[in-house]
N, C-alpha and C positions, 0 to 999 in steps of 0.2 A: 314474606319470602324467607327461604332458608338462608343460612350463612353461606352455603355454597353458591346459591343463586346471586347473593349480593356480590361475592367475589367475581363471579362470572360477568355480572353486569358492569362491575368496575373495569374488568379486562376489556369488555366490549367498548366502553367509553374511551379507554386509552387508545384502542385501535382506531376508533373513529378520529381521534385527535391526531394520531400518527399518520393516518391516511391523508388528512387535509392540512395539518398544521406543522409538519416537520419537513418543510421545504420540498414536498413531493419527492422524498428520498428514494422511493421505490421505482421511479421512472429511470430509464436507461438511455435517455436521449441527449445527455451531456457529452458530446463528442467534440473534436477540435473545432474551435470557433471559426467563423467565416474568414477567408483570406483574400477578399476582393481587392483590398487596398495594397496588398503586399507586392503584387507584380509591378505596379507602377513605381512603387518606392524603390524596390531593388533594381529596377531598370535604370533609375536615376542615380542611385548611390552605389550599386553593386551589391552582390550577396555578401552578408557579413561573414567574417572568418569564425570558424567554430573548432573547438578542441573537444573531443570526446574523452571522458575520464572513466575508466572501468576499474573499480577495486575488485580484486579477485583473490580468494583464499581457498585452496584445494578445489579448484573448479575444472580439473582436467576432464571430468565426465560430461560437462555441458559445453565447454569451449568449442569443440568441433562443429557445433550447430550455431552458437551465438556469435562467436567472433567473426567468422566469415561474413555474416550478415551485416556487421558494422563496416568491415573493410570494403564491402560491395555497395556502399551507399552512393546513390546517384545524386550528388549534391553539386549545384552549379558553381558554388564558390570554393574557397580554400578550406579544407577540413583535414584533420588528422586525429589519430587515436593514441591515447596513452593508457596502457594497461599497468596497473600497480599490483605487483605480486606481493601479497600481504603474508609473507612467511609460509608459503605453501610447502607441503611435504610430498606432493604427488606429481611434481614436475609441471605445474601450471605455467610457470614462466618460460621454460624451455619449449613447451608445446605452443605457447602463444608466439614466441619468436620464430618457430618453424612455420606457422601460418603466414607470418609477414613475408617470409621468403617465397612461399609457394603460391599464395592467393593473389598477391598484387593488390590493386585498389588503393584505398587511403593509406598514407604512411602510418606505420605503427612503431611506437616506442614502448619497450618493456622495462620497467624499473622496479626496485624493491626498496622500501623505506626502513627495513629492519623492524624490530619489535616495538610496539607502542610505548610511548613514554607514560609515566604515571598520570592518571586523570583523563586518559583518552580511551575511547572504545576503539576496537580494531578497525572497523570500516571507516570511521571518521579520521583515524590516523592515516589510513591509506589515501583517503580523499584529500587530506591536508597536503600530502606530498604531491599527489597528482595535480591538484589545482594550482599549487605553487609553480610547478613546471609548466602547466598550461598557460598561466597568466604571463609567463615570460615570453610566450609566443604572440601576445597582444591580441587575443581573440575578443570579439564582441560578445560571444555566447560560449557557455560551457554546457555540454550534454553529459550529465551524470547518469550512468546507466549500469545496472548490475550485470555480473558476468553470466547470469542465466537468462538474460533477456535477448531475444532475437528480434531484429527489425526488418521490416520489408524495405526494399531498395529505396523507396521514396519517403521513408519515415522522417529522416533528418530534414529534408526539404520542407515537408509539411509542417513540422514543428516550428522551424524557423519562420516560415511564412505566417503561421498563426501568431507568433510572438510579435513580428514586425507589423502586421496589419492591425493588430489590436493593442499595440504599445504595452505589451505585457513584459514583466520582469521575470516571471517564473511560469513555465507551462509544464504541467505534469500530467502524465497519462497512467491510469491504472492498467498495467499490462494484463492481457487475458491469460489467466493461469491455466495450467494443464488440467484437463478433466477427462480421464480415461478409465480409471478403475472405479469400482463401486464406492469405496470410501471417498475418493476424490469427488465423485458426483454428489455425495451426501454432504460433504464438508466445504468444498472450495467455493461454490456459488454463494453459500451462506456467509462465508468470510467476507466477500465483497459487499453483500447485502447488509451485513451488520456494520461494516465500515461506513457505508453510505448513510445508514440510519444515524450513526453517531456524528458523521460529518457530511451533512447534505450538500451535494455538489453545487446546487443552485445558490445556497447561502454563501459558499466559498467564492463563487464566481461573480456574484452580483451584490452582496452585502458585506460591508466591512464590519464584521463582528469578530472580536478576538477568539471567541470560543468556536467559531465556524471557520477554522483555518487548518488546512492539511495539504499534504502532497503525497504522491506515491513514489517511494524511493527508487523503484526499478527504472523509472524513466522521467528525468527532470531536466528540462532545458532552462538554464539559468543565465540571465544577463550578467556579464562580468562586473559591471558597475554596481549592480544590486548585491552581488556577493561581497564586494568590498565594503559597501555601505552597511551591510548587515553583520560584517565581521565573521562570516562563516568560512571555514568550519570551526574556527577557534571558539566562537561564542557558544557553540553547542557541543563542545568536545566530549562532554560526559553523557550525552543523550543516548538512551537505548532505543528510543523511537525517533530515529534521526530524521525521517522524512517530515513528520509533523513539526518537529523542532525547527527544521530548516525553513518550512513555510512560515511559521510564526516569526522567525527572525527577519525574514525578508519583508513580511507585512509590517512588522513593528518599525522597520526603517523607512517605511513609506512606499514599498514596492507593490506592484499589482500582480496578483497571482491568479492562476486558473488550474482547475483539476477536472478531469473527465475520464471516461472509459475509452480504452484504446481499440482501434480497429486494425492497426498495422504493426502492433507491438505485442509479442507473446512471450510468456515465460516457458522455458523448456526444461525446467527443473522437475524431475519426477518425484512425487510423494505418494507412492502407490498404497502404502499401508496406513493404518490409524496412528501408529507410533510416530511416523514422520510428521503427519499433520498435527498431532497433539503437541509435539515439540515446537512446531512452527508458531502455534498460537500461545502456548504456555510461556515461551521465553520472554514475551513482552506484555502479556495481559495485565499483570499486576502493576507494571510500570505505567501502563495506560491509565490506571486508577491512582496514580501518584503515590503508590505504596501506602495507601490509606485504608486501614481496617473499616472505617466508617463508609467510605465509598464502596468497599468490597461488599459489606453487608447490604448496602442499598442496591448494588448491582444484582446480587443474588436474589433479593426480594423482588426486584423489578423483573428479572427473567422468569421467576416463578409465576408472578401475577400475569405477565403479558403473554408468555409462551406456554406455560404448563397448565395453568388453570383452565383455559378453554377446553382442551380434550378431556381433562379430568371431570369438568362440570358436565360436558356432554355425556360422557359414559356414565357418570354417577347419576345424572338426571334421568337418563333412559332406564337404568337398572332400578333406581329407587322411585320412579314415578314423579320426579320433581320436574315438572314441565318448564318452569321458569329457568331453572339451572340449565336444562338441556337446550332450551331456545337461546339463551344468552351465550352459553359456551359454544354452541354450534355457529352462531352468528359471528362471534369473535374469531373462531378458527377459520371461518370462510373469508373474513376480511384479511386475516393474517396470510392465508394461502394466496389470496388474490394479489396482495402486494409483492409476493415472492415470484409470481409467474414471469414478470418482465425480466428479472435477472436470470431465471432458468432459460428463457428464450435467448438471451444474450449469450449464454454458454451452450446453446444448442442442445438443451436437455429437455426431457419430457416434462410438460407442466404438471403431470400427476405427482411429481416429486415434491410439489408445494405442500402436500398434505403431511410430509415428513418433517416439516420445519420445527415442530415442538420437540421431536427427538433430537434433532441437530442442535437446537438451543440448549437442551439438557447436556449434551456433550460439551458445548462451549462453557456452560456453567461449571462443569467439573474441571475443565482445562484452566479456567480462571482461578478456581479455588486451589488447584495444584500449583499454579504459578505463585500464589500468595504463600502457600506452605513452603515451597522451595525458598522463597525470599526470606521468610522468618527463620528458616533453618540455617541461613547464611550461605546457601548455595548460590542464590542470585540467578541471573539470566545466563544461560550457557549456549554458545553457538560456535561451531567449527573449532572445538577444542579449547575455547577460551571461556572463562567464567567471570561474570561481572557481579560484584557484590553490591551491597546497598550504596546509593549515591554518596552518602556521607563518608563511606570508606573507600571510595574509588581512588582517591589520591594516594592511598597507602598501598595499593596493589602494584 
């Protein structure tokens, strides 16, 4: 066989292993766990008190959709919302306070912690302030949710029911991201697909493996006792990927965690162009690789072998008459596309988009390399007007 055929065969073997041996990552059936035992327990003990903490920085564009959905939660117990205005310059705090006066519903408190102290990322600094205020209210649970996340009226009740019925310390849902424009259709479902491939939900929910631990920061219901035991957010104050770090801290302290796809929680943040989507991925891609050049090279090589070799082998084999390369490349591409179809269906997109996954993977490869280049230039991760340098320099900023 030719060299191209051998590479195509290797890619096919990897895809067979991914299909069967990577926690069935491609399936989208990990939704909120059963709540059959919750009703009897809360009937006897009462619904636990919950405080919702929302860190917000320059979110005036999305708050009119997201914040009213939180205030309108139909929760049988006592609940309230704390919005932490993290140094916004667009009137986020005043806008939120106005909603409290007009919308009614759950009580809303708007606070501002000031600029982060050295060694803290902005979001975690805001969460530190909000969680401290929340714990003073004596809640059993904290709901940590981003300012761009809209919740259906029964979202909080279902989250708490799942945590109570299954004795979970952390329940996290991957909010359904917005998919409207062409670039969003191409990039967004793949973002969740790649995340699930890296952190298979079944492994997170059923197997206690340190490397199979993650959460989705947009929607995290956290038991207060678990937060105290894990020392969060202080123990993860430097983290750029705060949701994964949070889940690992809770699991290390003995907590039980769960992660799945949301049905009642949606992101309302628009990212219509490639530039916005590029920044979303590039700001944390290299941090996900622990800022390691070796892991970066391995990731690039893996993306090339797994996603780019199949279409190249198919095209090259057909043009050059290499039947083995064409067969292996086509089979690998078919398996790849097949594993992507469930995620496209979850996002209500055409299954024909599955064929474009190699191109999308190439974009993610470039985003990851760009993230590394920015890091080594000293720019670091940038978000909402703040730049975070290398972890070892974080304390000096």
